[in-house]
PDB file with SEQRES, HELIX, SHEET and CRYST1 records, atoms N, CA, C and O in Angstrom:
SEQRES   1 A   81  UNK UNK UNK UNK UNK UNK UNK UNK UNK UNK UNK UNK UNK          
SEQRES   2 A   81  UNK UNK UNK UNK UNK UNK UNK UNK UNK UNK UNK UNK UNK          
SEQRES   3 A   81  UNK UNK UNK UNK UNK UNK UNK UNK UNK UNK UNK UNK UNK          
SEQRES   4 A   81  UNK UNK UNK UNK UNK UNK UNK UNK UNK UNK UNK UNK UNK          
SEQRES   5 A   81  UNK UNK UNK UNK UNK UNK UNK UNK UNK UNK UNK UNK UNK          
SEQRES   6 A   81  UNK UNK UNK UNK UNK UNK UNK UNK UNK UNK UNK UNK UNK          
SEQRES   7 A   81  UNK UNK UNK                                                  
HELIX    1 AA1 UNK A   16  UNK A   31  1                                  16    
HELIX    2 AA2 UNK A   42  UNK A   45  1                                   4    
SHEET    1 AA1 5 UNK A   5  UNK A   8  0                                        
SHEET    2 AA1 5 UNK A  67  UNK A  71 -1                                        
SHEET    3 AA1 5 UNK A  37  UNK A  40 -1                                        
SHEET    4 AA1 5 UNK A  55  UNK A  59  1                                        
SHEET    5 AA1 5 UNK A  50  UNK A  52 -1                                        
CRYST1    1.000    1.000    1.000  90.00  90.00  90.00 P 1           1          
ATOM      1  N   UNK A   1       3.127   5.817   9.974  1.00  0.00           N  
ATOM      2  CA  UNK A   1       1.833   6.042   9.364  1.00  0.00           C  
ATOM      3  C   UNK A   1       0.774   5.635  10.376  1.00  0.00           C  
ATOM      4  O   UNK A   1       0.715   4.477  10.790  1.00  0.00           O  
ATOM      5  N   UNK A   2      -0.053   6.577  10.768  1.00  0.00           N  
ATOM      6  CA  UNK A   2      -1.093   6.256  11.740  1.00  0.00           C  
ATOM      7  C   UNK A   2      -2.453   6.041  11.087  1.00  0.00           C  
ATOM      8  O   UNK A   2      -3.303   5.352  11.651  1.00  0.00           O  
ATOM      9  N   UNK A   3      -2.670   6.612   9.918  1.00  0.00           N  
ATOM     10  CA  UNK A   3      -3.908   6.367   9.176  1.00  0.00           C  
ATOM     11  C   UNK A   3      -3.555   6.031   7.735  1.00  0.00           C  
ATOM     12  O   UNK A   3      -2.491   6.404   7.240  1.00  0.00           O  
ATOM     13  N   UNK A   4      -4.442   5.336   7.082  1.00  0.00           N  
ATOM     14  CA  UNK A   4      -4.199   4.967   5.697  1.00  0.00           C  
ATOM     15  C   UNK A   4      -5.433   4.330   5.095  1.00  0.00           C  
ATOM     16  O   UNK A   4      -6.506   4.331   5.698  1.00  0.00           O  
ATOM     17  N   UNK A   5      -5.272   3.790   3.909  1.00  0.00           N  
ATOM     18  CA  UNK A   5      -6.369   3.144   3.196  1.00  0.00           C  
ATOM     19  C   UNK A   5      -6.075   1.651   3.101  1.00  0.00           C  
ATOM     20  O   UNK A   5      -4.996   1.246   2.669  1.00  0.00           O  
ATOM     21  N   UNK A   6      -7.035   0.850   3.504  1.00  0.00           N  
ATOM     22  CA  UNK A   6      -6.905  -0.599   3.411  1.00  0.00           C  
ATOM     23  C   UNK A   6      -7.470  -1.053   2.068  1.00  0.00           C  
ATOM     24  O   UNK A   6      -8.574  -0.664   1.687  1.00  0.00           O  
ATOM     25  N   UNK A   7      -6.708  -1.875   1.358  1.00  0.00           N  
ATOM     26  CA  UNK A   7      -7.086  -2.348   0.025  1.00  0.00           C  
ATOM     27  C   UNK A   7      -7.063  -3.866   0.027  1.00  0.00           C  
ATOM     28  O   UNK A   7      -6.126  -4.480   0.537  1.00  0.00           O  
ATOM     29  N   UNK A   8      -8.092  -4.465  -0.541  1.00  0.00           N  
ATOM     30  CA  UNK A   8      -8.147  -5.925  -0.645  1.00  0.00           C  
ATOM     31  C   UNK A   8      -8.291  -6.308  -2.104  1.00  0.00           C  
ATOM     32  O   UNK A   8      -9.121  -5.753  -2.824  1.00  0.00           O  
ATOM     33  N   UNK A   9      -7.483  -7.256  -2.534  1.00  0.00           N  
ATOM     34  CA  UNK A   9      -7.557  -7.759  -3.906  1.00  0.00           C  
ATOM     35  C   UNK A   9      -7.748  -9.265  -3.837  1.00  0.00           C  
ATOM     36  O   UNK A   9      -6.849  -9.989  -3.409  1.00  0.00           O  
ATOM     37  N   UNK A  10      -8.907  -9.735  -4.253  1.00  0.00           N  
ATOM     38  CA  UNK A  10      -9.221 -11.163  -4.165  1.00  0.00           C  
ATOM     39  C   UNK A  10      -8.831 -11.936  -5.425  1.00  0.00           C  
ATOM     40  O   UNK A  10      -9.061 -13.143  -5.505  1.00  0.00           O  
ATOM     41  N   UNK A  11      -8.247 -11.255  -6.404  1.00  0.00           N  
ATOM     42  CA  UNK A  11      -7.864 -11.916  -7.647  1.00  0.00           C  
ATOM     43  C   UNK A  11      -6.543 -12.657  -7.452  1.00  0.00           C  
ATOM     44  O   UNK A  11      -5.502 -12.018  -7.300  1.00  0.00           O  
ATOM     45  N   UNK A  12      -6.561 -13.984  -7.453  1.00  0.00           N  
ATOM     46  CA  UNK A  12      -5.319 -14.733  -7.232  1.00  0.00           C  
ATOM     47  C   UNK A  12      -4.335 -14.626  -8.398  1.00  0.00           C  
ATOM     48  O   UNK A  12      -3.169 -14.994  -8.256  1.00  0.00           O  
ATOM     49  N   UNK A  13      -4.789 -14.128  -9.542  1.00  0.00           N  
ATOM     50  CA  UNK A  13      -3.913 -14.014 -10.712  1.00  0.00           C  
ATOM     51  C   UNK A  13      -3.104 -12.720 -10.730  1.00  0.00           C  
ATOM     52  O   UNK A  13      -2.117 -12.624 -11.459  1.00  0.00           O  
ATOM     53  N   UNK A  14      -3.506 -11.721  -9.938  1.00  0.00           N  
ATOM     54  CA  UNK A  14      -2.761 -10.462  -9.952  1.00  0.00           C  
ATOM     55  C   UNK A  14      -1.582 -10.536  -8.985  1.00  0.00           C  
ATOM     56  O   UNK A  14      -1.711 -11.014  -7.858  1.00  0.00           O  
ATOM     57  N   UNK A  15      -0.435 -10.052  -9.449  1.00  0.00           N  
ATOM     58  CA  UNK A  15       0.755 -10.092  -8.610  1.00  0.00           C  
ATOM     59  C   UNK A  15       0.809  -8.859  -7.700  1.00  0.00           C  
ATOM     60  O   UNK A  15       0.017  -7.929  -7.851  1.00  0.00           O  
ATOM     61  N   UNK A  16       1.744  -8.868  -6.767  1.00  0.00           N  
ATOM     62  CA  UNK A  16       1.843  -7.800  -5.772  1.00  0.00           C  
ATOM     63  C   UNK A  16       2.072  -6.438  -6.420  1.00  0.00           C  
ATOM     64  O   UNK A  16       1.462  -5.452  -6.007  1.00  0.00           O  
ATOM     65  N   UNK A  17       2.931  -6.367  -7.419  1.00  0.00           N  
ATOM     66  CA  UNK A  17       3.209  -5.087  -8.065  1.00  0.00           C  
ATOM     67  C   UNK A  17       1.966  -4.507  -8.728  1.00  0.00           C  
ATOM     68  O   UNK A  17       1.733  -3.300  -8.661  1.00  0.00           O  
ATOM     69  N   UNK A  18       1.174  -5.351  -9.361  1.00  0.00           N  
ATOM     70  CA  UNK A  18      -0.072  -4.898  -9.986  1.00  0.00           C  
ATOM     71  C   UNK A  18      -1.073  -4.430  -8.942  1.00  0.00           C  
ATOM     72  O   UNK A  18      -1.750  -3.419  -9.134  1.00  0.00           O  
ATOM     73  N   UNK A  19      -1.167  -5.158  -7.843  1.00  0.00           N  
ATOM     74  CA  UNK A  19      -2.082  -4.780  -6.768  1.00  0.00           C  
ATOM     75  C   UNK A  19      -1.701  -3.426  -6.182  1.00  0.00           C  
ATOM     76  O   UNK A  19      -2.562  -2.578  -5.945  1.00  0.00           O  
ATOM     77  N   UNK A  20      -0.401  -3.227  -5.948  1.00  0.00           N  
ATOM     78  CA  UNK A  20       0.064  -1.955  -5.391  1.00  0.00           C  
ATOM     79  C   UNK A  20      -0.213  -0.814  -6.359  1.00  0.00           C  
ATOM     80  O   UNK A  20      -0.670   0.250  -5.941  1.00  0.00           O  
ATOM     81  N   UNK A  21       0.053  -1.015  -7.638  1.00  0.00           N  
ATOM     82  CA  UNK A  21      -0.184   0.024  -8.641  1.00  0.00           C  
ATOM     83  C   UNK A  21      -1.659   0.407  -8.700  1.00  0.00           C  
ATOM     84  O   UNK A  21      -1.990   1.591  -8.761  1.00  0.00           O  
ATOM     85  N   UNK A  22      -2.537  -0.575  -8.683  1.00  0.00           N  
ATOM     86  CA  UNK A  22      -3.977  -0.302  -8.740  1.00  0.00           C  
ATOM     87  C   UNK A  22      -4.443   0.413  -7.474  1.00  0.00           C  
ATOM     88  O   UNK A  22      -5.204   1.377  -7.548  1.00  0.00           O  
ATOM     89  N   UNK A  23      -3.989  -0.057  -6.321  1.00  0.00           N  
ATOM     90  CA  UNK A  23      -4.373   0.564  -5.052  1.00  0.00           C  
ATOM     91  C   UNK A  23      -3.829   1.988  -4.954  1.00  0.00           C  
ATOM     92  O   UNK A  23      -4.525   2.883  -4.476  1.00  0.00           O  
ATOM     93  N   UNK A  24      -2.600   2.203  -5.398  1.00  0.00           N  
ATOM     94  CA  UNK A  24      -1.989   3.534  -5.340  1.00  0.00           C  
ATOM     95  C   UNK A  24      -2.719   4.521  -6.249  1.00  0.00           C  
ATOM     96  O   UNK A  24      -2.897   5.683  -5.884  1.00  0.00           O  
ATOM     97  N   UNK A  25      -3.138   4.069  -7.418  1.00  0.00           N  
ATOM     98  CA  UNK A  25      -3.887   4.934  -8.332  1.00  0.00           C  
ATOM     99  C   UNK A  25      -5.214   5.350  -7.704  1.00  0.00           C  
ATOM    100  O   UNK A  25      -5.617   6.509  -7.806  1.00  0.00           O  
ATOM    101  N   UNK A  26      -5.887   4.409  -7.060  1.00  0.00           N  
ATOM    102  CA  UNK A  26      -7.145   4.744  -6.399  1.00  0.00           C  
ATOM    103  C   UNK A  26      -6.905   5.679  -5.219  1.00  0.00           C  
ATOM    104  O   UNK A  26      -7.678   6.613  -5.005  1.00  0.00           O  
ATOM    105  N   UNK A  27      -5.846   5.441  -4.453  1.00  0.00           N  
ATOM    106  CA  UNK A  27      -5.500   6.302  -3.316  1.00  0.00           C  
ATOM    107  C   UNK A  27      -5.279   7.734  -3.801  1.00  0.00           C  
ATOM    108  O   UNK A  27      -5.776   8.684  -3.195  1.00  0.00           O  
ATOM    109  N   UNK A  28      -4.539   7.885  -4.886  1.00  0.00           N  
ATOM    110  CA  UNK A  28      -4.271   9.219  -5.419  1.00  0.00           C  
ATOM    111  C   UNK A  28      -5.564   9.882  -5.892  1.00  0.00           C  
ATOM    112  O   UNK A  28      -5.769  11.075  -5.664  1.00  0.00           O  
ATOM    113  N   UNK A  29      -6.425   9.126  -6.540  1.00  0.00           N  
ATOM    114  CA  UNK A  29      -7.715   9.654  -6.986  1.00  0.00           C  
ATOM    115  C   UNK A  29      -8.551  10.114  -5.795  1.00  0.00           C  
ATOM    116  O   UNK A  29      -9.151  11.189  -5.831  1.00  0.00           O  
ATOM    117  N   UNK A  30      -8.590   9.308  -4.752  1.00  0.00           N  
ATOM    118  CA  UNK A  30      -9.447   9.589  -3.600  1.00  0.00           C  
ATOM    119  C   UNK A  30      -8.902  10.702  -2.708  1.00  0.00           C  
ATOM    120  O   UNK A  30      -9.663  11.550  -2.242  1.00  0.00           O  
ATOM    121  N   UNK A  31      -7.577  10.706  -2.465  1.00  0.00           N  
ATOM    122  CA  UNK A  31      -7.000  11.628  -1.488  1.00  0.00           C  
ATOM    123  C   UNK A  31      -6.175  12.751  -2.108  1.00  0.00           C  
ATOM    124  O   UNK A  31      -5.744  13.655  -1.392  1.00  0.00           O  
ATOM    125  N   UNK A  32      -5.945  12.718  -3.412  1.00  0.00           N  
ATOM    126  CA  UNK A  32      -5.216  13.787  -4.068  1.00  0.00           C  
ATOM    127  C   UNK A  32      -3.719  13.760  -3.849  1.00  0.00           C  
ATOM    128  O   UNK A  32      -3.035  14.740  -4.144  1.00  0.00           O  
ATOM    129  N   UNK A  33      -3.199  12.665  -3.341  1.00  0.00           N  
ATOM    130  CA  UNK A  33      -1.763  12.522  -3.103  1.00  0.00           C  
ATOM    131  C   UNK A  33      -1.376  11.071  -3.304  1.00  0.00           C  
ATOM    132  O   UNK A  33      -2.127  10.162  -2.949  1.00  0.00           O  
ATOM    133  N   UNK A  34      -0.200  10.857  -3.875  1.00  0.00           N  
ATOM    134  CA  UNK A  34       0.282   9.500  -4.093  1.00  0.00           C  
ATOM    135  C   UNK A  34       0.796   8.939  -2.774  1.00  0.00           C  
ATOM    136  O   UNK A  34       1.488   9.652  -2.048  1.00  0.00           O  
ATOM    137  N   UNK A  35       0.487   7.693  -2.435  1.00  0.00           N  
ATOM    138  CA  UNK A  35       0.962   7.120  -1.168  1.00  0.00           C  
ATOM    139  C   UNK A  35       2.474   6.904  -1.186  1.00  0.00           C  
ATOM    140  O   UNK A  35       3.080   6.712  -2.241  1.00  0.00           O  
ATOM    141  N   UNK A  36       3.064   6.941   0.000  1.00  0.00           N  
ATOM    142  CA  UNK A  36       4.508   6.730   0.147  1.00  0.00           C  
ATOM    143  C   UNK A  36       4.839   5.371   0.744  1.00  0.00           C  
ATOM    144  O   UNK A  36       5.921   4.832   0.513  1.00  0.00           O  
ATOM    145  N   UNK A  37       3.907   4.820   1.510  1.00  0.00           N  
ATOM    146  CA  UNK A  37       4.139   3.570   2.227  1.00  0.00           C  
ATOM    147  C   UNK A  37       3.054   2.558   1.906  1.00  0.00           C  
ATOM    148  O   UNK A  37       1.906   2.914   1.640  1.00  0.00           O  
ATOM    149  N   UNK A  38       3.440   1.290   1.936  1.00  0.00           N  
ATOM    150  CA  UNK A  38       2.487   0.200   1.773  1.00  0.00           C  
ATOM    151  C   UNK A  38       2.916  -0.937   2.688  1.00  0.00           C  
ATOM    152  O   UNK A  38       4.015  -1.475   2.552  1.00  0.00           O  
ATOM    153  N   UNK A  39       2.045  -1.296   3.618  1.00  0.00           N  
ATOM    154  CA  UNK A  39       2.310  -2.420   4.511  1.00  0.00           C  
ATOM    155  C   UNK A  39       1.550  -3.639   4.008  1.00  0.00           C  
ATOM    156  O   UNK A  39       0.387  -3.547   3.613  1.00  0.00           O  
ATOM    157  N   UNK A  40       2.228  -4.781   4.029  1.00  0.00           N  
ATOM    158  CA  UNK A  40       1.631  -6.045   3.613  1.00  0.00           C  
ATOM    159  C   UNK A  40       1.983  -7.115   4.635  1.00  0.00           C  
ATOM    160  O   UNK A  40       2.887  -6.930   5.450  1.00  0.00           O  
ATOM    161  N   UNK A  41       1.274  -8.227   4.590  1.00  0.00           N  
ATOM    162  CA  UNK A  41       1.597  -9.347   5.474  1.00  0.00           C  
ATOM    163  C   UNK A  41       3.003  -9.850   5.132  1.00  0.00           C  
ATOM    164  O   UNK A  41       3.360  -9.904   3.956  1.00  0.00           O  
ATOM    165  N   UNK A  42       3.805 -10.219   6.135  1.00  0.00           N  
ATOM    166  CA  UNK A  42       5.184 -10.673   5.886  1.00  0.00           C  
ATOM    167  C   UNK A  42       5.299 -11.825   4.888  1.00  0.00           C  
ATOM    168  O   UNK A  42       6.267 -11.880   4.130  1.00  0.00           O  
ATOM    169  N   UNK A  43       4.345 -12.734   4.873  1.00  0.00           N  
ATOM    170  CA  UNK A  43       4.399 -13.852   3.925  1.00  0.00           C  
ATOM    171  C   UNK A  43       4.331 -13.375   2.475  1.00  0.00           C  
ATOM    172  O   UNK A  43       4.829 -14.046   1.571  1.00  0.00           O  
ATOM    173  N   UNK A  44       3.718 -12.228   2.260  1.00  0.00           N  
ATOM    174  CA  UNK A  44       3.603 -11.672   0.917  1.00  0.00           C  
ATOM    175  C   UNK A  44       4.969 -11.268   0.370  1.00  0.00           C  
ATOM    176  O   UNK A  44       5.228 -11.396  -0.827  1.00  0.00           O  
ATOM    177  N   UNK A  45       5.836 -10.781   1.249  1.00  0.00           N  
ATOM    178  CA  UNK A  45       7.166 -10.330   0.831  1.00  0.00           C  
ATOM    179  C   UNK A  45       8.223 -11.416   0.889  1.00  0.00           C  
ATOM    180  O   UNK A  45       9.249 -11.320   0.216  1.00  0.00           O  
ATOM    181  N   UNK A  46       7.988 -12.429   1.671  1.00  0.00           N  
ATOM    182  CA  UNK A  46       8.999 -13.465   1.827  1.00  0.00           C  
ATOM    183  C   UNK A  46      10.249 -12.964   2.526  1.00  0.00           C  
ATOM    184  O   UNK A  46      11.340 -13.481   2.288  1.00  0.00           O  
ATOM    185  N   UNK A  47      10.103 -11.957   3.394  1.00  0.00           N  
ATOM    186  CA  UNK A  47      11.227 -11.441   4.167  1.00  0.00           C  
ATOM    187  C   UNK A  47      12.009 -10.320   3.510  1.00  0.00           C  
ATOM    188  O   UNK A  47      12.915  -9.770   4.135  1.00  0.00           O  
ATOM    189  N   UNK A  48      11.695  -9.963   2.280  1.00  0.00           N  
ATOM    190  CA  UNK A  48      12.439  -8.909   1.583  1.00  0.00           C  
ATOM    191  C   UNK A  48      11.711  -7.573   1.687  1.00  0.00           C  
ATOM    192  O   UNK A  48      10.487  -7.536   1.806  1.00  0.00           O  
ATOM    193  N   UNK A  49      12.468  -6.477   1.642  1.00  0.00           N  
ATOM    194  CA  UNK A  49      11.875  -5.144   1.570  1.00  0.00           C  
ATOM    195  C   UNK A  49      12.002  -4.675   0.132  1.00  0.00           C  
ATOM    196  O   UNK A  49      13.089  -4.724  -0.446  1.00  0.00           O  
ATOM    197  N   UNK A  50      10.906  -4.223  -0.447  1.00  0.00           N  
ATOM    198  CA  UNK A  50      10.949  -3.754  -1.831  1.00  0.00           C  
ATOM    199  C   UNK A  50      10.429  -2.330  -1.911  1.00  0.00           C  
ATOM    200  O   UNK A  50       9.739  -1.861  -1.006  1.00  0.00           O  
ATOM    201  N   UNK A  51      10.760  -1.653  -2.985  1.00  0.00           N  
ATOM    202  CA  UNK A  51      10.233  -0.318  -3.266  1.00  0.00           C  
ATOM    203  C   UNK A  51       9.767  -0.325  -4.708  1.00  0.00           C  
ATOM    204  O   UNK A  51      10.515  -0.689  -5.615  1.00  0.00           O  
ATOM    205  N   UNK A  52       8.543   0.073  -4.906  1.00  0.00           N  
ATOM    206  CA  UNK A  52       7.981   0.076  -6.243  1.00  0.00           C  
ATOM    207  C   UNK A  52       7.115   1.310  -6.438  1.00  0.00           C  
ATOM    208  O   UNK A  52       6.440   1.750  -5.507  1.00  0.00           O  
ATOM    209  N   UNK A  53       7.129   1.862  -7.623  1.00  0.00           N  
ATOM    210  CA  UNK A  53       6.308   3.035  -7.924  1.00  0.00           C  
ATOM    211  C   UNK A  53       6.499   4.129  -6.870  1.00  0.00           C  
ATOM    212  O   UNK A  53       5.535   4.789  -6.483  1.00  0.00           O  
ATOM    213  N   UNK A  54       7.717   4.321  -6.411  1.00  0.00           N  
ATOM    214  CA  UNK A  54       8.042   5.318  -5.377  1.00  0.00           C  
ATOM    215  C   UNK A  54       7.338   5.051  -4.054  1.00  0.00           C  
ATOM    216  O   UNK A  54       7.162   5.967  -3.251  1.00  0.00           O  
ATOM    217  N   UNK A  55       6.940   3.825  -3.822  1.00  0.00           N  
ATOM    218  CA  UNK A  55       6.292   3.426  -2.573  1.00  0.00           C  
ATOM    219  C   UNK A  55       7.189   2.415  -1.873  1.00  0.00           C  
ATOM    220  O   UNK A  55       7.616   1.430  -2.477  1.00  0.00           O  
ATOM    221  N   UNK A  56       7.471   2.660  -0.605  1.00  0.00           N  
ATOM    222  CA  UNK A  56       8.240   1.709   0.192  1.00  0.00           C  
ATOM    223  C   UNK A  56       7.270   0.652   0.699  1.00  0.00           C  
ATOM    224  O   UNK A  56       6.258   0.978   1.319  1.00  0.00           O  
ATOM    225  N   UNK A  57       7.576  -0.607   0.437  1.00  0.00           N  
ATOM    226  CA  UNK A  57       6.713  -1.720   0.836  1.00  0.00           C  
ATOM    227  C   UNK A  57       7.372  -2.425   2.018  1.00  0.00           C  
ATOM    228  O   UNK A  57       8.517  -2.870   1.934  1.00  0.00           O  
ATOM    229  N   UNK A  58       6.626  -2.518   3.127  1.00  0.00           N  
ATOM    230  CA  UNK A  58       7.160  -3.085   4.361  1.00  0.00           C  
ATOM    231  C   UNK A  58       6.245  -4.179   4.901  1.00  0.00           C  
ATOM    232  O   UNK A  58       5.035  -4.143   4.680  1.00  0.00           O  
ATOM    233  N   UNK A  59       6.815  -5.148   5.605  1.00  0.00           N  
ATOM    234  CA  UNK A  59       5.987  -6.192   6.221  1.00  0.00           C  
ATOM    235  C   UNK A  59       5.364  -5.703   7.522  1.00  0.00           C  
ATOM    236  O   UNK A  59       5.970  -4.925   8.259  1.00  0.00           O  
ATOM    237  N   UNK A  60       4.156  -6.163   7.796  1.00  0.00           N  
ATOM    238  CA  UNK A  60       3.472  -5.880   9.061  1.00  0.00           C  
ATOM    239  C   UNK A  60       2.564  -7.065   9.372  1.00  0.00           C  
ATOM    240  O   UNK A  60       1.649  -7.378   8.610  1.00  0.00           O  
ATOM    241  N   UNK A  61       2.825  -7.706  10.477  1.00  0.00           N  
ATOM    242  CA  UNK A  61       2.088  -8.907  10.886  1.00  0.00           C  
ATOM    243  C   UNK A  61       0.596  -8.635  11.075  1.00  0.00           C  
ATOM    244  O   UNK A  61      -0.219  -9.551  10.964  1.00  0.00           O  
ATOM    245  N   UNK A  62       0.231  -7.381  11.361  1.00  0.00           N  
ATOM    246  CA  UNK A  62      -1.174  -7.051  11.614  1.00  0.00           C  
ATOM    247  C   UNK A  62      -2.002  -6.931  10.337  1.00  0.00           C  
ATOM    248  O   UNK A  62      -3.231  -6.944  10.395  1.00  0.00           O  
ATOM    249  N   UNK A  63      -1.347  -6.816   9.198  1.00  0.00           N  
ATOM    250  CA  UNK A  63      -2.067  -6.743   7.923  1.00  0.00           C  
ATOM    251  C   UNK A  63      -2.380  -8.166   7.470  1.00  0.00           C  
ATOM    252  O   UNK A  63      -1.488  -9.009   7.382  1.00  0.00           O  
ATOM    253  N   UNK A  64      -3.632  -8.420   7.189  1.00  0.00           N  
ATOM    254  CA  UNK A  64      -4.061  -9.757   6.786  1.00  0.00           C  
ATOM    255  C   UNK A  64      -3.570 -10.087   5.371  1.00  0.00           C  
ATOM    256  O   UNK A  64      -3.426  -9.186   4.546  1.00  0.00           O  
ATOM    257  N   UNK A  65      -3.315 -11.358   5.086  1.00  0.00           N  
ATOM    258  CA  UNK A  65      -2.922 -11.749   3.726  1.00  0.00           C  
ATOM    259  C   UNK A  65      -3.962 -11.281   2.701  1.00  0.00           C  
ATOM    260  O   UNK A  65      -5.167 -11.341   2.948  1.00  0.00           O  
ATOM    261  N   UNK A  66      -3.477 -10.819   1.561  1.00  0.00           N  
ATOM    262  CA  UNK A  66      -4.367 -10.330   0.515  1.00  0.00           C  
ATOM    263  C   UNK A  66      -4.728  -8.861   0.652  1.00  0.00           C  
ATOM    264  O   UNK A  66      -5.398  -8.305  -0.218  1.00  0.00           O  
ATOM    265  N   UNK A  67      -4.293  -8.224   1.737  1.00  0.00           N  
ATOM    266  CA  UNK A  67      -4.608  -6.820   1.983  1.00  0.00           C  
ATOM    267  C   UNK A  67      -3.359  -5.957   1.844  1.00  0.00           C  
ATOM    268  O   UNK A  67      -2.239  -6.423   2.052  1.00  0.00           O  
ATOM    269  N   UNK A  68      -3.569  -4.699   1.493  1.00  0.00           N  
ATOM    270  CA  UNK A  68      -2.518  -3.688   1.454  1.00  0.00           C  
ATOM    271  C   UNK A  68      -2.983  -2.519   2.309  1.00  0.00           C  
ATOM    272  O   UNK A  68      -4.159  -2.155   2.270  1.00  0.00           O  
ATOM    273  N   UNK A  69      -2.083  -1.931   3.075  1.00  0.00           N  
ATOM    274  CA  UNK A  69      -2.404  -0.737   3.860  1.00  0.00           C  
ATOM    275  C   UNK A  69      -1.513   0.377   3.337  1.00  0.00           C  
ATOM    276  O   UNK A  69      -0.307   0.374   3.581  1.00  0.00           O  
ATOM    277  N   UNK A  70      -2.098   1.332   2.619  1.00  0.00           N  
ATOM    278  CA  UNK A  70      -1.346   2.400   1.968  1.00  0.00           C  
ATOM    279  C   UNK A  70      -1.579   3.735   2.652  1.00  0.00           C  
ATOM    280  O   UNK A  70      -2.650   3.986   3.204  1.00  0.00           O  
ATOM    281  N   UNK A  71      -0.559   4.592   2.609  1.00  0.00           N  
ATOM    282  CA  UNK A  71      -0.699   5.927   3.161  1.00  0.00           C  
ATOM    283  C   UNK A  71       0.580   6.724   3.020  1.00  0.00           C  
ATOM    284  O   UNK A  71       1.495   6.348   2.288  1.00  0.00           O  
ATOM    285  N   UNK A  72       0.622   7.841   3.743  1.00  0.00           N  
ATOM    286  CA  UNK A  72       1.802   8.709   3.755  1.00  0.00           C  
ATOM    287  C   UNK A  72       2.415   8.691   5.145  1.00  0.00           C  
ATOM    288  O   UNK A  72       1.754   8.344   6.125  1.00  0.00           O  
ATOM    289  N   UNK A  73       3.679   9.066   5.219  1.00  0.00           N  
ATOM    290  CA  UNK A  73       4.361   9.120   6.513  1.00  0.00           C  
ATOM    291  C   UNK A  73       3.655  10.109   7.424  1.00  0.00           C  
ATOM    292  O   UNK A  73       3.058  11.074   6.946  1.00  0.00           O  
ATOM    293  N   UNK A  74       3.714   9.883   8.720  1.00  0.00           N  
ATOM    294  CA  UNK A  74       3.126  10.818   9.680  1.00  0.00           C  
ATOM    295  C   UNK A  74       3.719  12.206   9.474  1.00  0.00           C  
ATOM    296  O   UNK A  74       4.915  12.359   9.226  1.00  0.00           O  
ATOM    297  N   UNK A  75       2.860  13.209   9.583  1.00  0.00           N  
ATOM    298  CA  UNK A  75       3.298  14.578   9.381  1.00  0.00           C  
ATOM    299  C   UNK A  75       3.033  15.088   7.977  1.00  0.00           C  
ATOM    300  O   UNK A  75       3.077  16.295   7.740  1.00  0.00           O  
ATOM    301  N   UNK A  76       2.759  14.189   7.045  1.00  0.00           N  
ATOM    302  CA  UNK A  76       2.434  14.590   5.677  1.00  0.00           C  
ATOM    303  C   UNK A  76       0.911  14.711   5.575  1.00  0.00           C  
ATOM    304  O   UNK A  76       0.185  13.805   5.983  1.00  0.00           O  
ATOM    305  N   UNK A  77       0.441  15.817   5.039  1.00  0.00           N  
ATOM    306  CA  UNK A  77      -0.996  16.035   4.917  1.00  0.00           C  
ATOM    307  C   UNK A  77      -1.394  15.880   3.456  1.00  0.00           C  
ATOM    308  O   UNK A  77      -0.835  16.557   2.594  1.00  0.00           O  
ATOM    309  N   UNK A  78      -2.363  14.989   3.157  1.00  0.00           N  
ATOM    310  CA  UNK A  78      -2.809  14.846   1.770  1.00  0.00           C  
ATOM    311  C   UNK A  78      -3.374  16.155   1.229  1.00  0.00           C  
ATOM    312  O   UNK A  78      -4.014  16.904   1.966  1.00  0.00           O  
ATOM    313  N   UNK A  79      -3.145  16.434  -0.038  1.00  0.00           N  
ATOM    314  CA  UNK A  79      -3.682  17.624  -0.676  1.00  0.00           C  
ATOM    315  C   UNK A  79      -5.185  17.486  -0.830  1.00  0.00           C  
ATOM    316  O   UNK A  79      -5.702  16.375  -0.954  1.00  0.00           O  
ATOM    317  N   UNK A  80      -5.885  18.605  -0.824  1.00  0.00           N  
ATOM    318  CA  UNK A  80      -7.336  18.571  -1.005  1.00  0.00           C  
ATOM    319  C   UNK A  80      -7.653  18.085  -2.406  1.00  0.00           C  
ATOM    320  O   UNK A  80      -6.992  18.465  -3.373  1.00  0.00           O  
ATOM    321  N   UNK A  81      -8.665  17.247  -2.507  1.00  0.00           N  
ATOM    322  CA  UNK A  81      -9.045  16.687  -3.810  1.00  0.00           C  
ATOM    323  C   UNK A  81      -9.856  17.673  -4.611  1.00  0.00           C  
ATOM    324  O   UNK A  81     -10.262  17.371  -5.733  1.00  0.00           O  
TER     325      UNK A  81                                                      
END                                                                             
């Protein structure tokens, strides 16, 4: 994924699954396509790889804590909104 949408959730009460669901819904609204990938800071995952809502969630040291980077795999073009 070379481009995507950065999402920040400052609510300490919302869990990762809720944050991903909310960010994915907004991504779909904005770009007309559901995201396939979500990168998060490694501490957020605790070393595990998870898949939720048909989104593969992966660790990336460059993503700051509290942020999500969502998008589609390279080569996939979002549908026109």
